[in-house]
C-alpha positions as CSV (number, residue, x, y, z in Angstrom):
1,P,0.0,0.0,0.0
2,A,2.8,2.4,0.7
3,T,4.0,2.1,-3.0
4,I,0.6,2.6,-4.6
5,P,0.2,6.1,-6.0
6,G,-2.5,8.4,-4.8
7,T,-4.3,9.8,-7.9
8,P,-6.1,7.6,-10.4
9,E,-3.8,8.8,-13.2
10,E,-0.7,7.9,-11.2
11,Q,-2.3,4.5,-10.4
12,W,-3.0,3.7,-14.0
13,A,0.6,4.7,-15.0
14,F,1.9,2.6,-12.1
15,C,-0.2,-0.4,-13.2
16,M,0.8,-0.2,-16.8
17,R,4.5,-0.1,-15.9
18,T,4.3,-3.1,-13.5
19,P,5.6,-6.4,-15.1
20,G,3.2,-9.2,-15.1
21,C,0.2,-6.9,-14.4
22,I,-3.2,-8.6,-15.0
23,E,-6.3,-6.4,-15.5
24,L,-9.5,-7.9,-14.1
25,T,-12.5,-6.2,-15.6
26,W,-15.9,-6.3,-14.0
27,N,-18.8,-5.0,-15.9
28,Y,-20.5,-3.0,-13.1
29,G,-24.3,-3.3,-12.8
30,S,-24.2,-7.0,-13.8
31,E,-24.9,-7.9,-10.1
32,T,-28.4,-6.5,-10.5
33,E,-29.2,-8.8,-13.5
34,E,-31.8,-11.5,-13.1
35,G,-30.4,-15.0,-12.7
36,A,-26.9,-16.2,-13.1
37,V,-24.7,-14.1,-15.3
38,Y,-21.8,-15.9,-16.8
39,N,-19.9,-14.7,-19.8
40,T,-16.8,-15.1,-21.8
41,G,-16.6,-11.3,-22.4
42,N,-17.8,-11.8,-25.9
43,S,-21.4,-11.0,-25.5
44,D,-22.2,-14.6,-26.6
45,A,-24.4,-17.4,-25.4
46,T,-21.7,-19.3,-23.6
47,G,-23.1,-20.4,-20.3
48,S,-26.6,-19.1,-20.7
49,Q,-29.5,-21.4,-19.9
50,D,-31.7,-20.4,-22.9
51,G,-29.1,-20.0,-25.7
52,Q,-29.6,-16.2,-25.7
53,K,-26.7,-13.8,-25.6
54,V,-25.6,-12.9,-22.1
55,R,-25.2,-9.2,-21.2
56,G,-22.8,-7.9,-18.5
57,G,-21.1,-10.3,-16.3
58,F,-17.4,-11.0,-16.1
59,G,-16.0,-9.0,-19.0
60,H,-12.3,-9.9,-19.8
61,L,-8.8,-10.3,-18.5
62,G,-6.0,-8.1,-19.6
63,I,-2.3,-8.6,-19.6
64,T,0.7,-6.3,-20.1
65,V,3.5,-7.2,-22.4
66,P,6.6,-5.4,-23.4
67,D,5.6,-5.1,-27.1
68,V,2.0,-5.8,-28.1
69,Y,2.9,-6.1,-31.8
70,E,5.6,-8.8,-31.1
71,A,3.3,-10.6,-28.7
72,C,0.6,-10.7,-31.3
73,E,3.0,-12.0,-33.9
74,R,3.7,-14.9,-31.5
75,F,0.0,-15.6,-30.7
76,Q,-0.6,-15.7,-34.5
77,S,2.1,-18.2,-35.0
78,L,0.6,-20.3,-32.3
79,G,-2.7,-20.3,-34.0
80,C,-4.6,-18.0,-31.6
81,E,-7.9,-16.4,-32.7
82,F,-8.1,-12.7,-32.6
83,A,-11.1,-10.6,-31.7
84,K,-9.0,-7.5,-32.5
85,T,-5.4,-7.1,-33.8
86,P,-3.4,-4.1,-32.7
87,N,-4.3,-1.8,-35.6
88,A,-7.9,-2.9,-36.1
89,G,-10.7,-0.7,-34.8
90,G,-10.5,2.7,-33.1
91,M,-8.1,1.9,-30.3
92,K,-4.6,1.4,-31.8
93,G,-1.8,-0.4,-30.0
94,L,-3.8,-3.0,-28.1
95,A,-5.3,-6.4,-29.0
96,F,-7.8,-8.9,-27.9
97,V,-7.2,-12.7,-28.4
98,K,-9.3,-15.6,-27.3
99,D,-8.1,-18.2,-24.9
100,P,-8.8,-21.9,-25.7
101,D,-12.2,-21.6,-23.9
102,G,-13.2,-18.5,-25.9
103,Y,-12.6,-15.9,-23.1
104,L,-11.2,-12.6,-24.3
105,V,-7.8,-11.6,-23.2
106,E,-6.8,-8.0,-23.7
107,V,-3.1,-7.4,-24.6
108,L,-1.9,-4.1,-23.5
109,P,1.6,-2.5,-23.6
110,Q,3.7,-2.4,-20.5
111,G,4.2,1.4,-20.5
112,E,3.1,3.9,-23.1
113,M,0.7,3.0,-25.8
114,I,2.7,2.8,-29.1
115,T,1.7,1.9,-32.7
116,K,3.5,0.3,-35.6
117,P,2.7,0.8,-39.3
118,V,1.4,-2.7,-39.8
119,D,0.2,-5.4,-37.4
120,C,0.3,-9.2,-37.5
121,A,-2.8,-9.4,-39.7
122,G,-1.4,-6.9,-42.2
123,V,-3.7,-4.1,-41.0
124,A,-2.2,-0.6,-41.5
125,V,-2.3,1.7,-38.5
126,D,-4.4,4.2,-40.5
127,G,-6.9,1.4,-41.5
128,G,-8.4,-1.2,-39.2
129,A,-12.1,-1.0,-39.8
130,G,-12.4,-4.7,-39.3
131,Y,-13.2,-4.7,-35.5
132,K,-16.8,-4.9,-34.4
133,D,-17.9,-4.3,-30.9
134,N,-20.3,-7.2,-30.3
135,S,-21.2,-6.1,-26.8
136,K,-23.9,-3.7,-28.0
């Protein structure tokens, strides 16, 4: 506790510079939903009793890595499925991969958010319209 910075901005910066940082995301408000709320973070039907998409719930995990683009090259070489590559969508420099069970894992830079001209899927940093937010 003595080493945790005081302001939210300093806390975020501290977190993003900490090796091995794991982000746990909770979608606030899901505790008021009727029945059990279980979700892979993908807004899909996984774990639902009626086959309908589940709203809210767990969300996703996030990990920090020294270089998001290099990590994604490795994930791709291992056959991982991406929900978002680093240059896809509006938020550049971070990615979402699925674990073997289909849970989303956000891949964030350890330190400042950087971008590279082309990502592992060949998406240019000034392109990337391929990501669709399925939570809506």
